[in-house]
N, C-alpha and C positions, 0 to 999 in steps of 0.2 A: 639526501633527495635529487640534487640534479644528476647523479648515476642514474637514479630510478627512471626520470622522465626521458633521458636519453636511450634508456631499455624499451621505455613504452612507445618512443618516437621510431625506434627501430622495428619494434613489432607491428606498429601500424604501418608500416611502409611493407613488411614482409606478408601482411594481410592482405595487402593492396595487391601485391605481386602476385598471392596464391590465386585471389578472385577472379584473374585473368586466365589461369591456366584452363585447358580443356578440361583436365581430371576434375578439377573443383565445379566445373561450369556444367558438368555431366551428371553431377553429384547433391541432389536437391537438398538434402538434410546436411550436409558440409558445407552447402553455400549459406543456408540459413544460420549455422553455428558462427562463421566468418562473419557474417552481417553483422549478427547480433555483438559480435568481439569488437568489430570496427567501430559502432556505435557508440560502444563504451569508450574505446581507445580517441576516438575523435574529437570529443570535446577537449580533455586533457592535452593533446599535441596542439591544437588551436591555442589554447591558453598559454601553453610552454613556450610556442612560438613568437608570441605577443611578449612574454617575459625576456625572453631572450633579444627580441628588436630592441625593446626599452633599453636593456643592460649596454648593448653594441651602439644605440644613440648616445647613452650618455658618457661611454669611454670615448668616442668620436669627438665630442664634444669638449671632453678634457684634454685630446690631443690637439685640438686646434686653440685651445687657451691659451699653450705656452707660444705659439706663434704670431697673437694678436695683441700686442702692448698697449692698443686704443682702448680707453675705457668705455666708449659705446658697444663697442666689439666683445669686450670681455664682459660687461653685464648682460648682453644677449645669451652669451655662452653660458656662463653660471645660471642664467635661469632656466636654460634648455638643462644642465645637468641637473638641478633641482627637482625639475619636472619630470626627468626621465627617471631620476633615483625614485620618486614617490609612487610613481605608476609602475617600478618593478617592485617594489614593497608590498605594493596592492595587488600584484597580481601573482606574488609569492606568497601571501597570505591567501589567496584563493587557490593556489594549486596545493598547500597542505592541505585544504580541507576537500578537494576534490580526489587526493589522495589518500583518504582516510578508506578504511575498509568498508566496501558497498555489500549490500544485500544480494545475493545475486538474484533474488526473487522480485527485485523492484520492479523490472520492466515487464512481467507477467501480469495476465489476466488474474481475476480474483474471484474467490467464491467466498459469499458473506453469508452467515445465517445468525437469524434473530430468531430470538425465543422468548416468548413471555415468562416474567419471573413472578416476583410477590405482589399481588395487588389483583388478582381475579381476571375479571371482562377488562377493568381501567388498563392493566398491563398490557393487556391482548391490544387494545385500541390503540396502545401508544406505541407497540410492536409495528403496527401497521402505518403510526404515523412516521417513524423511524424509517421503514422502507421506502417511503413516499420521499423523505428527505435526500436518502441517498440516490434515488431513481433520478431527483431533478437534479443532483450535483453532478452525478453520470451525463446525462442531457447538456448541462451546461459545458462539460468538458469534451462533448461531441464521442462518447460512450455509448455503447450498444448495451443494454441490460434485459437480461434474460430469466425468468423464472424457472426455477428447477423442480421445486417442491415447495406447495403451499398447504397449508391446514388452519383454514378460518372458523371463527365464532360464529354463533348465529347473529350475533349484533354486527356482524362486518369487522370484528377485530381479527388478528393474528396469533396463533398460538405457537405457530414456527413455521418460517417461511427461509427457503434457501436460493439462492438467486446469483448468476453469473456475471459480471461485467468484464466487459473485454473492450479494452484500448492501452494504448502505448503507456505504460508507467503507473495503472492501475493499482496495482499492489502498494507502491512507494507512497500514495497517497491514503490507501485505506487501514493500512496494515496498524495506525496508532487507534484504530476505533473497536479493536479487542478489548473485551472488558462489559462491565456492568454499568449500564447509563441509569440514571434515576430521574425520574419526571415527579413533580410537585404541582398539581393543579387540581381544581375542581372538576370530578367525573362529569363525563355526560350523562352516567347512571344515577347519580346523586342530586338527589331532589332538595339535600335542606343545605347545599353551597357549602360543604366543609370541605377544605382542603385535604385531598389523601397524597401520601406516597407510594409509590410503584417502582418495578425497575423492573429492565428487560436486559438480556444477555446478548452480547452480537460477538459472534466468532470470525474472524477473518483469514482465509486461507489461499496461498497462492495456486491457482489451476496448476494441474500436474498432468504433463503429456502421457499416452499410453506407455509409449516407451521408455519412460524415466520410472515408473514404478510396475511392476507387472505384477497382477494378482494369478496368484494361484486357485484354478477353477475346483480345486479338490479343498480348499479352505473356506468355499462360498458356498452357504446354501440359498437358495432363490424361491422363494413363493410368491405365488400371486394371489391377489385378493380383488374384492370391488372397494372402487374408492368410496369413501366415506365423506360426504360435504357438509355444508351448514343445513344442508334439507332443500326440499322442492326440485329445481331444476338442475342445482349444484349435484345432486348424487349421480353416479356414473352406475349404470345398470351392468356393464361389462365387466370383467375381471381381467382389467387392464392394469390394477396399481402393482407395483411391485417392491417386495420387501428382501432386501439382501442383508444376510448374517455373516460376519466374516469370523469364521469358528473361532480361530486361535486368539482373537480378541474379545468377543461376543460384542462387538460393534453393530450393532443395526441402522440401515438407512433405509427410509421408505421415499418411494415417489409415485405421486399419482394425481398429477396435474396434467397430464398429455392424455389421451384416448387411445394412444400406440401403447402396446406392453414393450415395444423395441425402444421405443424412444424413452421410456421410464426407466427400464433396464438402464439405458446408456446413461441416463442422468445421476443415476444411484450411483453406478460405478464411479464415476467421475467424480462425486461426495466423497464415496468411499475413499479413493486414492488419496484425495488431497487432506483428508483426516487421517490417514495412515502414515504419510507422509510427514506432515504436521506434528505428530507424536513422534516420529523419529528426530524432527530436529528440534524439538523441545528437548528430548534428551540429552542430545549433542549441546545444548545451550545451557544444561543445568550442569555440564561439566565444566564448563567455564568459572573461574576464578569470582566471585560476588563482586570485587573492586573492578572488573575489567568489564562489567556489564553495563551496558547504557542504562543511566536513571529513567529516559522515558521509553525507550524500547517499545513493545508492540505490546504491551499491558498484560498483567496477568488477568486470565479471565474471570475470577472472584472476585479483582478488586474494582472498586467503585470508581469508575474515571472521569465521569462528568456529571452534571447536575442541570434540569433543565426545570426552572422554575418559571411559571407563567404567571402567576400572579406579580411578580415583580419583574419579571420580562427578562431574565436575565438567563446566561448560560454560562456554567462554571466547570472550567476543567482543573480537576484538582491535580494532576501530576506536575503540573507548570504554574498555577494559581493564578491560572486569566479566568478572569469573568466581561461577558460580553452583555451589554444591554441591548440586543437585537434579537430576541428570541424568534419571532416572527420570520425576518429575513433567513435565519440559521434552518429553521424547520420547511422554508422553502427551498435548501440546496444552496445556501450562500454559504460555504464551510471552509471557504479559502485561506481567510484568516485565522480561524480555529488550526487547520493543519498545516499552513505556513509556521505558526507559531511554535507547532510540536515537532517539526522537523529541524528548524532553529536550535531549539533545546535540545534535540537529540545530538545534532552535529557539535554544539558546544561542548557535551558531556564526553562526546567521541575525541575532539580536541584537547579536552583537560588530562582525559586518561592516556593518550598518546604521548602527552608531555612528563607524564609522571613515570613512563616506561623508558 
């Protein structure tokens, strides 16, 4: 581990030196790549420096111990040795966690797609509630939310919505939201006061840059049509909506939220790139042996990951067995306790797997 950390420290110095060269300074893309790498390496190097300092402090105190026979000085030095050893052990454990394989997408922006599942209008209304929850969470973290595509119902629910969240580390926080979200509550549309169970599916995709995943124009069928809304003023009377069909896979993406045909096309292609790259990554993940997969991971999209029970005021995450009795706060964007617990569980599983290897 220490050899690996020394190599990381050497690479960090190398990246810093490269960033000062005229060749790199004039290359915007290369500069951005190195800055991203530096941002990843710096916390590791800083923690390693603190670990090294703690070890050196302990060694220095041990050297002085032999030179001071008086009890008072020896007691002070022995206390310093114990403190340094404890600090070094704590930092060593932290470094082990930091050295775990990192998801290369963690620092990216994220595209979230929410679709109403079983439950009709109630599912659509809850899909809208989830969008509000994620928007409020993003606002808390000072991230920007941009709707890419929206398909509403007449009662104000959401059949389907795709939106982009721009912010440092957005994917690292949202990736655990993929899966089926179940709601249990008395629907606004129910006059008898009976509790209904409905489901909503959430898909989370890292945003993909154009240069990372090129689309062959020959593989695309692009159609324009008039936007269809919930009715009234929401209906667009111009043919600005875009439908993009990826012919090799049959995947279809529609965008009709903007009045500009160009903007809708740009957004549809953004979603298509993210979906296609996600399929490729999923294929690669499936090739990894089951025992090496994280038990928390990003969740299978067909898996029920969480239940929101309004009568009992609870939110339960089934992957880690966590239940919080603060449903109102959660629905208002207070998601950190849930997400932090998922990250902790995921890290624990990866540490366990690394020890078994």
